[in-house]
C-alpha positions as CSV (number, residue, x, y, z in Angstrom):
1,M,23.6,-25.9,-12.2
2,F,20.6,-23.7,-12.9
3,P,18.0,-25.9,-14.6
4,E,15.5,-24.4,-17.1
5,S,13.1,-27.3,-17.2
6,S,10.0,-27.8,-15.0
7,T,12.3,-28.4,-12.1
8,E,13.4,-24.7,-12.2
9,Y,11.0,-23.9,-9.4
10,G,12.2,-26.8,-7.2
11,Y,14.3,-27.0,-4.1
12,E,17.6,-27.5,-5.9
13,A,17.0,-24.5,-8.2
14,C,15.9,-22.3,-5.3
15,K,18.9,-23.4,-3.2
16,A,21.3,-22.7,-6.1
17,T,19.9,-19.2,-6.5
18,A,20.0,-18.5,-2.8
19,D,23.6,-19.7,-2.5
20,W,24.6,-17.5,-5.5
21,L,23.0,-14.5,-3.9
22,L,24.5,-15.2,-0.4
23,D,28.0,-15.5,-1.9
24,Q,27.8,-11.9,-3.1
25,A,25.4,-10.2,-0.6
26,P,26.9,-8.1,2.2
27,V,24.4,-9.5,4.7
28,R,22.4,-12.7,5.5
29,P,18.9,-11.2,5.6
30,L,16.4,-11.8,8.4
31,V,13.6,-9.7,6.9
32,G,12.4,-9.8,3.3
33,I,10.4,-6.9,1.9
34,V,8.3,-6.9,-1.3
35,C,7.5,-3.6,-2.9
36,G,4.2,-3.1,-4.9
37,S,3.3,-0.7,-7.7
38,G,4.7,2.7,-7.0
39,L,6.2,1.6,-3.7
40,G,9.7,0.8,-4.8
41,G,11.0,3.7,-2.7
42,L,10.9,1.3,0.3
43,A,14.1,-0.2,-0.9
44,D,15.9,3.1,-0.8
45,M,15.8,3.1,3.0
46,L,18.3,0.3,3.2
47,K,21.9,1.2,4.1
48,D,25.1,-0.3,2.7
49,Q,23.2,-1.5,-0.3
50,K,24.2,-4.2,-2.7
51,V,21.8,-4.2,-5.7
52,F,21.1,-7.1,-8.2
53,S,19.1,-6.7,-11.3
54,Y,16.6,-9.5,-11.7
55,S,18.0,-10.2,-15.1
56,D,21.4,-11.0,-13.6
57,I,20.1,-13.5,-11.0
58,P,20.1,-17.1,-12.1
59,N,16.5,-18.6,-12.3
60,F,14.9,-15.4,-11.3
61,P,11.8,-14.1,-13.2
62,K,11.9,-10.7,-14.9
63,S,9.5,-7.9,-13.9
64,T,7.6,-6.5,-16.9
65,V,5.3,-4.0,-15.2
66,H,5.7,-0.2,-15.3
67,G,6.4,1.0,-11.7
68,H,8.3,-2.2,-10.8
69,A,12.1,-1.6,-11.0
70,G,13.1,-5.2,-11.2
71,R,15.9,-5.1,-8.6
72,L,16.8,-7.1,-5.5
73,V,18.4,-4.9,-2.9
74,F,20.4,-6.1,0.1
75,G,21.3,-3.9,3.1
76,T,20.5,-3.0,6.7
77,L,17.5,-1.2,8.1
78,K,17.9,0.2,11.6
79,G,20.7,-2.4,12.0
80,K,18.6,-5.3,10.8
81,P,19.8,-7.3,7.7
82,C,17.2,-7.1,5.0
83,V,16.5,-7.9,1.4
84,C,14.0,-5.9,-0.7
85,M,12.3,-6.8,-3.9
86,Q,11.8,-3.6,-6.0
87,G,9.0,-5.1,-8.1
88,R,7.2,-8.4,-8.0
89,F,5.7,-10.9,-10.5
90,H,2.0,-11.4,-11.4
91,L,-0.2,-14.1,-13.0
92,Y,-1.1,-11.7,-15.8
93,E,2.6,-11.5,-16.9
94,G,2.2,-15.1,-18.1
95,Y,4.5,-16.8,-15.5
96,P,3.5,-20.1,-13.9
97,I,2.3,-19.4,-10.4
98,Q,5.2,-21.4,-9.0
99,K,7.6,-19.0,-10.8
100,I,5.9,-16.0,-9.4
101,T,6.3,-17.2,-5.8
102,M,9.8,-18.7,-6.2
103,P,11.4,-15.6,-4.6
104,M,9.7,-16.5,-1.3
105,R,11.4,-19.8,-1.2
106,I,14.7,-18.2,-2.1
107,F,14.1,-15.8,0.8
108,K,13.6,-18.7,3.2
109,L,16.7,-20.5,2.0
110,M,18.7,-17.3,2.5
111,G,17.6,-17.2,6.2
112,V,14.7,-14.8,6.1
113,E,12.3,-15.2,9.1
114,T,9.8,-12.4,8.4
115,V,8.3,-11.3,5.1
116,I,6.7,-7.8,4.7
117,L,4.6,-7.4,1.5
118,T,3.1,-4.2,0.1
119,N,0.7,-3.7,-2.7
120,A,-1.5,-1.1,-4.4
121,A,-5.2,-2.0,-4.2
122,G,-8.6,-0.8,-5.1
123,G,-10.8,0.1,-2.1
124,L,-14.1,-1.9,-2.0
125,N,-15.0,-0.8,1.6
126,Q,-17.0,2.3,1.1
127,D,-15.5,3.8,4.2
128,Y,-12.0,3.7,2.7
129,K,-10.5,6.7,1.0
130,V,-7.7,7.0,-1.6
131,G,-4.4,7.1,0.3
132,D,-5.6,4.9,3.1
133,V,-3.3,2.1,4.2
134,M,-4.9,-1.2,5.0
135,I,-3.2,-3.8,7.2
136,I,-4.2,-7.1,5.7
137,K,-5.8,-9.4,8.4
138,D,-7.0,-12.1,5.9
139,H,-7.4,-12.8,2.3
140,I,-9.7,-14.3,-0.3
141,N,-7.8,-16.3,-2.9
142,M,-10.1,-16.2,-6.0
143,P,-7.6,-18.0,-8.4
144,G,-7.3,-20.7,-5.8
145,F,-11.0,-21.4,-6.1
146,A,-10.3,-22.5,-9.6
147,G,-7.3,-24.6,-8.6
148,N,-4.6,-22.1,-9.4
149,N,-2.6,-22.4,-6.1
150,P,1.2,-22.1,-5.9
151,L,1.3,-25.3,-3.8
152,C,-0.4,-27.5,-6.5
153,G,1.8,-30.3,-7.7
154,Q,4.1,-32.5,-5.8
155,N,4.9,-31.2,-2.3
156,D,8.5,-31.0,-1.2
157,E,8.7,-31.5,2.6
158,R,12.0,-29.6,2.7
159,F,9.9,-26.4,2.2
160,G,6.8,-27.3,4.2
161,I,3.9,-29.7,4.9
162,R,1.3,-30.8,2.2
163,F,-1.7,-29.0,3.8
164,P,-0.5,-25.8,5.5
165,C,-2.9,-23.8,7.7
166,M,-3.9,-20.4,6.4
167,S,-6.2,-19.2,9.2
168,D,-3.2,-17.5,10.8
169,A,-1.5,-16.4,7.6
170,Y,-1.1,-12.8,8.7
171,D,0.9,-12.5,11.9
172,R,-1.3,-11.1,14.7
173,Q,1.5,-9.8,16.8
174,I,3.1,-7.8,14.0
175,R,-0.4,-6.4,13.0
176,H,-0.8,-5.2,16.6
177,L,2.7,-3.7,16.5
178,A,1.8,-1.9,13.2
179,Q,-1.3,-0.3,14.9
180,E,0.9,0.8,17.8
181,V,3.5,2.3,15.5
182,G,0.9,4.0,13.3
183,A,-0.7,5.6,16.4
184,E,2.8,6.9,17.5
185,L,3.5,8.4,14.1
186,G,0.1,10.0,13.9
187,Y,-1.1,7.8,11.1
188,S,-4.2,6.3,12.7
189,H,-6.6,8.4,10.6
190,F,-5.5,6.6,7.4
191,L,-4.5,3.2,8.8
192,K,-7.2,0.5,8.4
193,E,-7.4,-3.2,8.8
194,G,-9.3,-5.5,6.5
195,V,-9.6,-8.4,4.0
196,Y,-7.7,-8.4,0.7
197,C,-9.0,-10.3,-2.4
198,V,-6.7,-11.3,-5.2
199,L,-7.9,-11.7,-8.8
200,G,-5.9,-12.7,-11.9
201,G,-5.9,-9.3,-13.8
202,P,-4.6,-7.5,-15.8
203,S,-8.0,-6.0,-16.5
204,F,-9.5,-4.0,-13.7
205,E,-12.8,-5.3,-12.1
206,T,-16.2,-4.7,-13.5
207,I,-18.9,-3.0,-11.4
208,A,-20.7,-6.3,-10.9
209,E,-17.5,-8.0,-9.7
210,C,-16.7,-5.2,-7.3
211,R,-20.2,-5.4,-5.8
212,M,-19.9,-9.2,-5.5
213,L,-16.5,-9.1,-3.8
214,N,-17.7,-6.4,-1.4
215,R,-20.6,-8.6,-0.4
216,L,-18.3,-11.6,0.1
217,G,-16.4,-9.6,2.7
218,A,-13.5,-8.1,0.8
219,D,-12.3,-4.6,1.8
220,A,-9.7,-4.2,-1.0
221,V,-8.9,-5.9,-4.3
222,G,-5.7,-6.4,-6.2
223,M,-3.7,-8.7,-8.4
224,S,-0.8,-9.9,-6.2
225,T,0.4,-10.8,-2.7
226,V,-1.8,-13.7,-1.8
227,H,0.2,-16.3,-3.8
228,E,3.4,-15.1,-2.1
229,V,1.8,-15.2,1.3
230,I,0.7,-18.8,0.8
231,V,4.3,-19.9,-0.1
232,A,5.9,-17.8,2.6
233,R,3.6,-19.5,5.2
234,H,4.2,-22.9,3.7
235,S,7.9,-22.2,4.3
236,G,7.4,-21.3,7.9
237,M,8.0,-17.5,7.6
238,R,6.0,-14.9,9.5
239,V,4.0,-12.6,7.2
240,F,2.9,-9.0,7.5
241,A,1.2,-7.2,4.5
242,L,-0.1,-3.8,3.7
243,S,-2.3,-2.5,0.9
244,L,-2.1,1.1,-0.2
245,I,-5.6,2.1,-1.4
246,T,-4.8,3.8,-4.7
247,N,-8.3,4.1,-6.1
248,K,-11.9,3.5,-5.1
249,A,-13.5,0.5,-6.8
250,V,-16.4,1.7,-9.0
251,M,-19.7,0.4,-7.6
252,D,-22.2,2.7,-9.3
253,Y,-23.3,2.3,-12.9
254,D,-23.9,6.0,-13.2
255,S,-20.3,6.8,-12.1
256,E,-17.8,8.4,-14.5
257,E,-14.8,7.1,-12.6
258,R,-12.4,4.8,-14.3
259,A,-9.6,2.7,-12.7
260,N,-6.2,3.3,-14.3
261,H,-2.6,2.3,-13.5
262,E,-1.3,5.9,-13.6
263,E,-3.5,6.8,-10.6
264,V,-2.1,3.8,-8.8
265,L,1.5,5.0,-9.3
266,Q,0.7,8.6,-8.4
267,T,-1.0,7.6,-5.1
268,G,2.0,5.4,-4.2
269,E,4.3,8.3,-4.7
270,Q,2.3,10.7,-2.6
271,R,2.1,8.3,0.4
272,S,5.6,6.7,0.0
273,Q,7.4,8.7,2.6
274,Q,4.9,7.8,5.3
275,L,4.9,4.2,4.2
276,V,8.7,4.1,4.4
277,K,8.6,5.5,8.0
278,L,5.9,3.0,9.0
279,V,7.6,0.0,7.6
280,S,11.1,0.9,8.8
281,T,9.8,1.5,12.4
282,I,8.0,-1.9,12.3
283,V,11.1,-3.6,11.1
284,S,13.2,-2.0,13.8
285,R,10.9,-3.5,16.5
286,I,10.3,-6.9,15.1
287,T,11.8,-9.5,17.4
288,Q,10.9,-13.1,18.1
289,P,7.2,-14.0,18.2
290,N,7.0,-14.1,22.0
291,D,9.0,-10.9,22.5
292,I,6.7,-8.3,20.8
């Protein structure tokens, strides 16, 4: 029932996992939330929780990164049925890119209509400060330039079309809603909007790489999110994504600054309560595309 061959990322495997979860979950989720490094507290805002460890879910990958709890949490948020991933998967963990993005297809088959993704990122934009929150308006998919795209291989029309559009990957109406909510909550001074660039990791970027990415138009850089966004959009779900700027990318050869994962987790912890408030308010107001 749960194949372990190359078909383990296919429609049948995703459907079997989705059905297994729905049989035991208290709600059929409409919103899916993915928590990045140090941001797992977002899942704690769900009420009437039912928690699954990734290791107990058939076909599901296992999270290996410190700061990623490795749990799938079902519940309600402001009355809306949600599912939240406490921890995600990355290319640098050694998983095939189709395995990394499999949860997005499982979300779709469980009935999720809107996906909210969060990540920790390095700030390339020199106007950004540590602790800023960047609403992602677009992305640069560096691994995709080398042919590492989650949609490579045979396309299954049950998920989506062969050549999906990505010029509207990040939902404009939800982005506007986020700006409105941020202003109401008094967060405008640390709320930005910009372009996220994904790299493979796990090593942090060199100074030359940071300079190059900045010149290409990237405002923040990280090791996740974009692959999930591509698969979510391929499946027809709406996407909203946030980057928490946890460190400033080093651009100066005379600098003594060094990027490190502990700083990432610490900044996530410091900003977590405000992120929870921002995301939960956005979720409470998300309706159909034409109603926002």
